[in-house]
N, C-alpha and C positions, 0 to 999 in steps of 0.2 A: 486417179492416173496423174504419175506425179510427172514427167515429160512427156514431152513428145516422142523423143528422139532412143527412148528407153526400151529395151527389149522384156526388160523384167517386167516392169508393170505397166509399161505406155502403150500408146499407139504401134512401134515400130513392135511391138510384139502380138498387138492386136491384129496388126494387117497380117499377121502369118496364118493366122484363120484364115482370115476371107483369101490370100491368095492361095491357101492348100482350096478352098471350095471353089472355085472359078479352078485351079489343075484339075480337080477328079471331077468337075459340069455342074457341081452343086450348083455353081451360079456363075455369071457371065463375068468373064476380065473385066469389061467396064462397071460393076457393079463392086469390084473390090478395089476400084482405083484412089477411091476417095479417101481411102485409109494412105495410099502412097502419099497425097496431097497434106494428110492430119499430120504425119509422122516427118515431113519437112518443113512445116509452114513455120514454126518455132525455131528459134536456132541450136546450130546442129556441131556441138562441140567437138572439136580435135586436140583439145589439150590433153597432153602423151598424161599428165595427171589424172588426168579423168576419163579419156576415151578410152572403150574396150566392147568385148564382145558386146556386152549387155549396156553399154550406154555411150551415147555421140556415134560419130560416120563410122565405126565397122559394127554397129548394131545397126543402123539405117542398111547400110550397105548389104549388111548379109538379109534382110529380109528382101531388100528389093532385088536380089540376085536368086532370092528362090520364087519369088514372082516366077523367073522365067520369062519376061516379057519384054521383047526387045524395046521396045517407047523405056525403057529404064538403061539401058544400057547406055547413054552417056552420063548420066546421073553417076552410076555406078563407077562408072569411067572417072569421073568429078574427084568421087570422093576415095577414089584408090589413090589418089596423088598425095591425100592428107594422109590417108591410114598406111603410105608406105614410111613417110617421113614423122609419124608418129612412134610407129615399129622399130625403126632405125633410134631413134633415140630413145628408146625403154631399153634392147638392145647393149644399146653403147653404156649406159648406165648397169645392166645386170651385171656384162662382162668384165667392167671396172669395180663392180662390189666382189665378186666372185676372187681378182687379182687380188682384193685388199683382204683375202680370207673373211669379210664379213657373212653373217647370214642374211638369209635373206628374209625380206617381207612377204607375206605370203602373197599379197597383192601382186607381187612380181611374178610370179608363174602360174599363179590359178585361172580356174576357167572363167570365172563372173568377173574377175577385173584384170587382170594378168594375160602374160605372153601365150600361157594356153591357149586362151580365149582367140585370142588374135591370129594364134597360128591357126585355129579352126576358120576362122575368116579366109582367110588365105589358103586353108587346103579345100573351099567350098568356091573359089576364085581361081582356084589354079593357076597360083603366082608366085614365081621364081624366089620369091623373096624367105616363102615358107624354110626354105633349105637353110637358112638362117637360124629362124626360128627352135628348127627339131637340132641344128646343132648348140644353140645355148639348152638344150633340155638335155643333150647328153652331159653341158658342163655341168648340170645342174644335181647332176646323178653322183657326180664324182665328189666325197669324202670331203668335209673341213675338218681336220684335224679327224679326230673320234665320233665325230656327227656327222650323220647322212646330211649329204649338199642344201636338202630340202629342209632341215630344221630350221624354225622359226624359235622366234619372240613367242612370251606369252599371250594367247588369242584375245582378241580384246575384249571377250565375253567370258574372260576364267579368267579375274583378279586374283582368284584366292590362293592360297601358299602352295598347293600340288603343282603352279601353273608357272612359280619361278623359272624354274628350271628350263622355260620355254617348252616347246612341244612339237611332235610330227602331225602331220594331217593325213590321213588315210583315205579323205573323202574322194570322189566323184568334182562333186563342185570348188569344194577349193582347197583339197589337197593333194597328193601327189598320184591318188587314182587321174587324174584331167589327165597330168602330161602322160603319164601309161598310154591312156586310151589315146590320145593324138598320135604320141610316137609310132601305136598299132597299125592303127588305120591309114597312116600315113603309107606303112612298109608295106601293106596290103594292098598299096595302090602303086606300089611300086619306087616310092620315093625313100633313100636310103644314104645316110651321113653318115660319115667316119663315126664309130662307137654305137650306133642305133641300139644294134641287137646287145650289144652288154649293157646298154644302158635300161634296155628294156626286163633283162634278167637279172641286174642290180634290183629295179623296182620289187619285179616280184620275188624275190631276194627275201625283201623287205616284210611284203605281204605273209612269207615262208614263213619268218620268225615271229610273225602277230599274231598268227591264225590261233583260234584256241579250239580245242574239239578236231574232233574228223570229219568227211563224210557230210552226211544232211544237215547234221548236227553241227557243223561248223560255224566260226564268223571271226571277223574281224572287229578291233575297236573302231572308231571313228577319229580319234587320238591317243597320240601316246604322248604320255608327261616326262618329263626327264628324271623323276623318280622311279619308274619303270624302264627306260632305258640301261638305267643303270642296273637295277634288278635281274631284269630281262623278264618283268614277270607284269599281266596285264593284273590289271586291280576293278578294272568294270566288271560287276556280277553276271552282265549278259550281254547278246546284242541285245545294240539300239534300233530305236524305231526302225522299220525295212524301207527307208525311201530313197529316193534318186540323188540327193543329194550327201549323206554320207551314209547311209545307210548300205547293206549287203545287195539288195538288186545293181546299185550304182556302180560298188566296190566289183560284182560277181562279171558283171560286163564289161567294165575296163580287162579284168584278168583274162576274159573268153578272149577276146579280141585279141590280146595278148597273146594268148597260146591259138588262136588262127594266125595271128605273124610268122607265127616259129614253127608252124607245124606240127605243133606239142597234140598231138589225142590224147594222152593221158593227162594232161594237165586241162587239158578242155575239159573232159569229161568230169574229173575232181569239181571244177567252180560250175559247173553247170548242174549238177547236186545237191551242191551247197545252194543253190540257186534257189533248186527242187524243193528243197527241207525248208527253207526259207519261206516259199509262199503259200506251204500247207501247214505250217503251222501257227497253231492259232493265238500261242504265248506270244509269238510277234505282232501276227497282223491287227491282235487286241491293242497293240502300240499305235495304229494308224489312229488322227485325230480327226484327218480333213480328208477333200478329195480331192487335193491342188497334185500340180505336177512333181513341185519342190519335193514335197516331203509326205504327200497323202497316195490316198487311191492311185488317183490316174499316173502318178511316176511309176507307180510298181507295175500295172499293168502292160503301159508303155514299153515300158524297159524290158518286161520279163517277155513281149512279142518280139521286140528286135532280140532279144536273145534263141528264143525258141525258132525264130527265122535261120539262123546262122547254126542252129545246136547241132552236134552229133545224132547219128541214127537211132540210139538207142538212148535217145535223150530222151524223159518224160513232161519237159516243157509244155510243147503244146498240148496234153491235155489239161492241164490247169489253167487254160486260158479262157475257154467259156466259164469255168467257175469265180473266175478273179472277174471279168467283165461282168457278171451278176452282182459282183458284190459289187462291183463299182457304181451300177444302175442303182441299187440299192439304196447308197447312201447319198449319191447325187440328190434322188428323190427325195431322202427324208434331212436333206441339211442343206444350209444357207452357204452359198461364198461369199466371202467379200470383195469387191471389188472384181473388172472385168481382164485383167493382166492376164501373162502368159506363166509365170512361172506360179503363181498363188493368187488366179484369179480363172471365170468362167473362160476365157480363151486356151489354156493349157487343157482344159478337162474336155472342151468341145473337140478340140483340135487331137487330143487322146483318143475318142471315142471317132469322130470320121476316120482317124489312117488303121485303126482295129477295121472297122466297119469293111472299108475300102480293101483293105489287106490287099495293100501293093508295096512290101518293101523294097524293091526295087527303084520304084517310080518318087519315096515319097524322099524328102533333101530338108526337110523344115527342121524335121528334131538332130541334126547335125548339132546344132547348139547346145544338145545335150551332151554330148560325146558318147551319145547310143547307137546312133545308126548305123555303125562299120565301114 
């Protein structure tokens, strides 16, 4: 466990499991409370350079809010003061960057480290500041010259020559699928700012432009290089690992939420068919190498369960859930997971199993931090 105030791999993420167990009656609220103490006993950062949905004040506040216990109301309110301050500072920097026609860093807008993640907490909280985050995301979709507004420089893990021209990330955790999901989820809750519908449509067109194949065989790359942007041709030879973070499950869920927000049943059916094709394709499922929530079996099962709950009457997604759960159970029994955190540890796996077994999508809120809850 790296830090107490980390939602990804620290006590804040582990607390979500215990809070959810208390909510479902698997344990008493008093039994979950020690984790609330643990995640606040160390320093809780509110520095704008560090704090995000997955680290610091927003992470701790998200976990406490998810617990739904009145004993934590004062702590959440105190954390909110710091979250508002850091959010305004990050928004000011982002708008200044756009005013100067500079490309963003991915940490400016993504779910894990950026304003999409902070906006997700504000959505969970029902905070008025969310409208300012939505307005920023609308600006993010406006082009910077010939480039999409979310086009970033070379990724930190891609220093090869192909990344010199920068990249466009299509993932849910670090790419433009995250802002798409948040814009759509806010719209479904009646929160709409000027340009929001067009912003959703702009991102959707980007996915249309980079979709490879059709129907059940369709897929999207995780990232687009500068060279691919120039030629308009994807060089990736096939779909990447079907993960929540970068793969088809996360991408398709974001697009499904967008279709639901816009009332576009044709596109909804299209992406649900694509997801169904993904979770029944042995070659894609064979790329999964672990059971984690971030990029393993748990993430596939949870994301598909959420998509199935919102799916249209002709969708086959629900029919595939028992088999997917069996596969998850099989891999859980035959593998060892390092760590006990949320994204890459046992807490995320146990939360997934608890959530699927309880089967109460309308009551579960912890997975809002993944932008799949709808």
